[in-house]
N, C-alpha and C positions, 0 to 999 in steps of 0.2 A: 669666286664661289660664295654664294650668300650664306651668312652665318645661320646655323640652325638654332631656332629658339627652343630652349629647354623649358618645359612647363615648370613653373614655380611650385614647389611643394606647399600644399595648404597646411598652415599651422593649426594644430588642434587648439580647442578653446583652453585646455589646460596650459599649453605652452604660452599662449597669448596672455593669459592671466598671470602666469609666473613672471613673464617679462615686465608686465605692468607693475606687479608687486615689487619687483626688484628696484623700480624707480624710487621706492620709499627709502631705500638705503641712504644713510646719511642724515635723514630726518627722523628716523625711528631705529631703535636697536633691533637687530635681526630676531632676537628672542621675543620681541614684542609684536613685530608686524604680522606674525601668523594670526594673532587675535584681531588685528585690524582687518585683514583680508577675509578671514572666515566669518567674522561678525557681519561684514557687508554682504558676503555671499548668502548668509542666512537671511538677512533682511530682504534681499532680492527674491530669493526662493519663496519665503513666506508671503511676500506681496503678490507674486505671480499666482500662487495657489489661491490667495484671497480673491484676486480679480477674476480668476476662472470660476470660483464658486459664486461670486457676485453675479457674473453673467448668467450662470445656471438659474439662479433665483429669479432674475428678471425674465429669462426665457420661459420660466414656468409660471409667470404671472404673479410672482411673490415679491414685487418691487417694494412693497411696504415693509418687508422684513430685512432689507439689505443692510440695515445698520444694527441688527439684533445679533449679538455674538452667539447666541444659542444655535442659530441656523448655520453657523460656520463650524462650531465645535462638534456638532452631531455628525459632520462629514470629515472629522479629523483635520480641520482647517483652522488655523489661528485667526482670530478676529483682529483687524487692524483699524485703528482710528485714522481719520483722514491724514493727519500729520505724520503717521507712521508708514504711509504707503510709499512705495518706491518712486512713483511718478512725482510725488511731492519733493522727495529728496533730490531727484534729478533736476527738477525745475529750479532748485535753490543751490545746485552744486557749486556755483561760482560765488556764492555769497560769503561774506567774511565770517558769518556764524554757522557755516555748514556743519562743523564738528559738533556744536551744541545741538543742532537740529537732528543729527544722527543719534546722539545720546538720548535725546527726548523721545525719538521714535522707538528705540530699543526699550527704554523704560516703560513706555505706554504698552508695548506688546507684552512685556512680562506682567505688567499690572492687570491687563485684560485677559490673560491666559494663565491660570494658576499652575498648570503642568510645567510651565517654564520658570517657576520660582527658583531664583538663584542661578539661572543658566546664562543670562545675557550680560555683556559688559556693563558696568555701572559707572556712568560719567567718565568713560574711558577715553573717548576721542578728544574731549575737551582737555583732559589732563595731559595728553601726549603733545599737544601744540604742533600738530602736523603742518607741513608745508602745504598751503592752500591749493596751489596749482597741481602738486603731485597727487593730492587726495582727489581733486576734480578729475584728473587723468585716470585714476584707478576706478572711480565711479563710472566714468564713460566706458571703460572696458567691460566692467561687470554688467553694465546696461545692455550690452550686445548679446548676453547669454539669454537664450529662450529656454527657460527651465521646464517648460511644458511641452516642448516640441516632440519629444519622444519619451513618454513616461516609462516604457519598457527598459530604456537604457539607463535610468537613474542618473541623469546628467549631473545633478548637484552632488549626489553621493560620490560619483566618479571624481568630480572636482575636489571634493573633501579629501578623498583617499590620496589623490595625487599630491595635494598641498601638504597634507600631514607627512607623507613620505619625504617630500622635498624639504620641508622644514627640518625633519629629523636628520636628513642628509647634510643640510647646510650648517646645522648646529654642531655637528662633529662629536668627537669622543666626550663622554661624560655628560652629554645632554641628549635631548631627543627621546627621553625615556617614555614619553607619552605615546610612542608609536611602535607597534610590533609589525615587522614586515608582513605584507599581505599573504605571501605564499606559506609562511609558517602558520598563520592563523587558519588558512584554508586547510592545511594538513591536519591540524588539531581537530577542526570541525568535522572533516571527512573521516577521521579515525574514530572519534568518540560518538559521532552522529547525534547531536542534541536535538532530537525530533520533537519532543513535547515534554512539558514539566517545568521545573524551576532551574534556571541557569544563573550561575553566580560567578563573579570575578572579584576577588578581594583587592586587586590592584589594577583597576579597570582602565587607567590611562584615558585615552580619548574615546573609548568604547568600541574599538575595532573587533574584539572578540564577540560582542553582542551582535554587531552588524553582520558578521560572517555567519553566526548561528541562524539569524533570520534568513539569510540568503540560502543556507543549507535547507532549511525548512521549506522555503518557497520552491527551490529546485526539485524537491521531492514531493511537490504538490500537497504539502502539509498546510496547516492553518496557524499563522503566527499568533492568533488569539489563544492558542492552547499552550503558550509558554508564558512564564512570568520571569522577569529579569531583575536581578538584584546585584548591586555592585557597590564599591567604595573606592574613593580616590583621595590621596593625601594633599595634593597641590591644588590650591583654589582655582588658578587659571585653567589647569587641565580638567578639573571637575566641571567647569563651565563649558569647556570644549566638548566633553563627553555628552553633557546634557543637550548641547546644540546639535551635535553629530547624530544623536538618537532622535531628537525632535524633528530634524529635517527630513527624516525617513518615516516619521509617524510611529516610532517604536516607543512604547510606554516602558518606563523603567523606574525602579526605586534605587536611587544612588545615595540614599541617606539624606538627612536634613541639610547637611553641609559637607564640605571637604573635611576629612578627618583621618588620622592615623589608624589603620586597621588593628594594630596591636593595642594601642593606648585607649582607643575608643571604638570598639566593635559596634557598628550601627545595626548589625543583623545577628544579635547574639543567639537567637533561638532558631535560626534558619537551618533547614535541611534541604539541600539541593540535589537535584537529579543529575545535573551536569555542572562541572566547574571547569572553566577555561581561564588560564592566567599566565602572565609573564611578569612575576614580581621582580623587584630590584635585585640584582645579583650581589651576593656577599655583603649585604647591608650591615654596616657597623652601628654601634651606639643606638640600639633599639630597646634598651632598658629591660631586657628579659631578666637579667640576674638580680636586679634590685627591686623592680616594681611589679614584675609579672610572675613571680615565683609560684604562686598558688593559682594561676589562671586555669579555669576549667578546661581550656583547650588542650592542656598537656596531660589531662587525666588519663591514667592507664599506661603512661610511657615513663614512669619512674622518676625521670629527671626533666626539669625544664630545659629546652634547647638553649645553648649559650653561644659564645663567640659571635659569628655572624648570624643573620636572621634566616638563612636558607631553610633550616629545619623548623624554625618558627612558622614560616609560610606553609611548609608541608603539613604540620600538625594543625594549623588553622583550617586548612582545606579538609583534612581528614575529619575534623570535628563537625564540619558542615555537610558531609555527605549523607544522603538518605540511605536506607538499607540496600537499594539497588543503584546507588550513585556511582558515577564515573567521573574522574578528574583527569584533565590533560593540561600540563603546565611545563614551562621552561625554567631550567636552573643551570647555573654554572657547573662545569664538570667536576669541580672539587667536592660536590655533595655526594658523588658516587662512591667515595671511599674515605678513608681517614678514621681516626680513633676517637677516644674520649666519649663524651655524651652523644655526639653524632652517631658513633658506632652503635651505641646501645639503642638509640631510636631507630636507626636503619634496620638493625637486626630484628627488632620488634615488629616493624612494618612488614618485613619479609615473612617472619614466622606467623603473623596474623593474616597472611594471604591477601594483603592489600596491593602489593606491587604486581602489576600485570605486564607492563612493557617498559623497556628502557631503550630510547632511540637516540643515537648520537647524530647530530646535525653537522653539515659542512661548516668550514670556516667562512668568514666574510659574508654571512647572511644578514647580520645586523649592521645598521649604520653607525652604531655607537661603540662597537667592539669587534675586533677581527677574530676573536677566539671561537673555537668550536663549543657548542653548548648542547645540553641534553633535554630531550622531551621525555618527561615521565608520564606514564598512565597508571593511575590507581583505580582499582575497581572493588567496591564493597561486596559484589556478588559474582564470584568466579565459579560458582557451582553450576551444574547442568540446569538449563532452563530455556524457555521459549520466549521470544520477544518480537514485537512487530515494529518494523522500520518502514513507515509508509505502507505500501501494499505488499511489502515483502515480509515473510515470516521467517525468523532466524531460529535455528536450533543450536544452542550453545552447549558445548561439551563441558565436562568438569575440568577446570584449569587450576584448581587449588594445587599448591605445591609445584607450580610451574611459572616461569617468567620468560617472556619473549625478549630477546636482545636483537637490536637491529643497528647496523652501521650504514649511514647514508652519506658518508664523507666523499664518496666517489660519484655521487649523484647530484645533478643540478645543471643549470645553464647560466651563462654570463648575464649580468644585469647592471645597468648604469656603470659600465666599463670595469669597475673593480669589485663588484659585488656578485654574489651567487643567489639564485632563487630556484624554487622548484616549478617546473612547468605543469600544466594540467595533467598530462599523462604520467609524469613522475608521481604526483599526489595520488592519482587513481591506483597506480601499481603498488605503491607503498601501503596504502590503506587496504588494498585487496589482500596483500600478504598477511597483514594483521588480522583481518576478518576471517580469512581461510583458516588461520591458526586457531581462532576462537571456536570455530564451528564443528559440529558433529560430522563424521564421515567426510572429512575434508582431505584434500591431497597435499597438505602442507609438507614441505621438506626443508630441513636445514640446508643453507647454502653458504659455501665458503665466502668470506669477506662481505657478507650481507646479513644473514640472520641465523639465530640459533635459539632453540627452545631448551632452557636449562631447568633442572629440577631444583627444589629447595635444598636437597641433599648436596648437589653439586655446588650450589652457592655457599652452603655452610663450609664445604671443604676449601673454598676460596676466601674464608674468613668474612663472609657476608659482604664482599665487595660487589658493586654493581657496575664495574667497568666492563663494557661489552667486549673489548679485545681479549679479556680473560676467558671468554666462552666461545666467541665466534672464531672459526678456523681461518687462519691467514696463510696464504701460499708464499713461501720464500722463493721468489722467482730467481734469485741469484744462484741458488743451488742447481737450477735447471739450465743454466747457460753453459754451452760448450765453448770453452775458452778459445780453442783453435779456430772454430767456425767464426766466432766473434772477431778475432784478430784478423782473419782473412778478409772479412767484410770491411773492417776499418782500413786495412791495407789498400783495398780496391778504391774506397772512397777518397783516401788521402792522395793516392796516385792520380786520380782524376782531377782533384783540386790543384795539385802541383802542375799538372799539364796545362790546365786553364790559366794558371798564374803566368806560366812561361809564354803562352800564346798572347795574353794581354800585354805582357812586357814587350814582346817583339813588335806588336801593333803600335804601341806607344812610341817606341824608338823610331819606327818607320815614319810616323806622322811628323815628329820633330825634325827628322832628316829631310823630308820633303819640303818643310817650311824653311830650310836653310839654317836650322839650329841643331845640328847633329850633337847627340849626347855621347861623350866618350866615357866608357865604364872602365 
């Protein structure tokens, strides 16, 4: 009988690229080669856009303008000098000085496009002293990507997201902090709905919160020109990643003049944001609050500066940046939900000032860098009754002052990358809908055991201002509802069947050995 040919599964471009990037192992530290790969992907994408725009100008009879950068910038395209173009890089891929040529190309792109100032690797490829053949192989793989084939699919953005997640996964615990899992970012954006206005992230990492905000706006037929993006990032290499990640999608952003510590050097001191989305470092130590930031204006009105770890420093930094109608959605370690001392005083004040709108516990194993369950906080400067437009929809919000919504999502999610959990699209839609129904007038919101509960400030005060959801959400003790006799009868039946199967298997095995002439005597 002829062997049936099984069609070979087509590898995605992301998988092919990842395999090619992995070939760099041994010649580059894994913490470094994300910058190699993403820098080259940026170069290919920028070049493809440049060539497409160049072809447009020639087709429109404007050939004499093809080397004038203004005709590219006006179409949100980066101008590339001849030695910065991808075809030049590919022609020289096997040359001994290819690393220098790549560095020169990136330097020229940044020089010719002021919006990229500080974004691209500086003399990076030459310093790494990459294996020439491995670099040529990677260039060859990237060369096969047609970034312009399906603009609706955001091919390069998709590759960026995939790589950032894979790098975070590969770097393991304690690293990968530049990436927040996509489904968590989607959940925050879908809940707080950053439709238009100023969006801020004080610990922006690689810019994922901003990218998802823009996707939210586009999916609701909004105009991304109606948002202004501000952010800050401490690590220089991650700051560059963020600028590249945003530039590759044509998203304008003010990330400050350079990478800097948000606490020590706030680059947006007078900012008032309509939306804040953030995943700041958990339980950050040694952030200098007690010695150097005692009189910082960001703690004004909260009696004491936050001490110990930086969790409440991040909270008060964001509170200080919210506009009168501002909403913030951010992730923190669960330890911030309770505890005494200065944190207790600040938490109590936040609750009494009607800033805390929702506390949402997330499942374990959502992050690549920690397996702990973490919390999504939503703060809202305007919990009074009012009307607001979200795209074409008009929302009538009820007065939610003196109320906080608690949600527990630990039983929700789907497997991802074998040992991780993520939210599917329907999960995100259902969770956000629960929150939005709770917010609105004439809604049919109901408390649900093991899922959600709307608590009054009075109830929270009785729990000593703890924000631990399990203190409010009803949980069913299923052990109390188990009939012992029924359970034991069920187990008796199961074990009887198992023992019968074991006896039958044993008899079959003895029979086989006897027929072969090797009878077993028991």
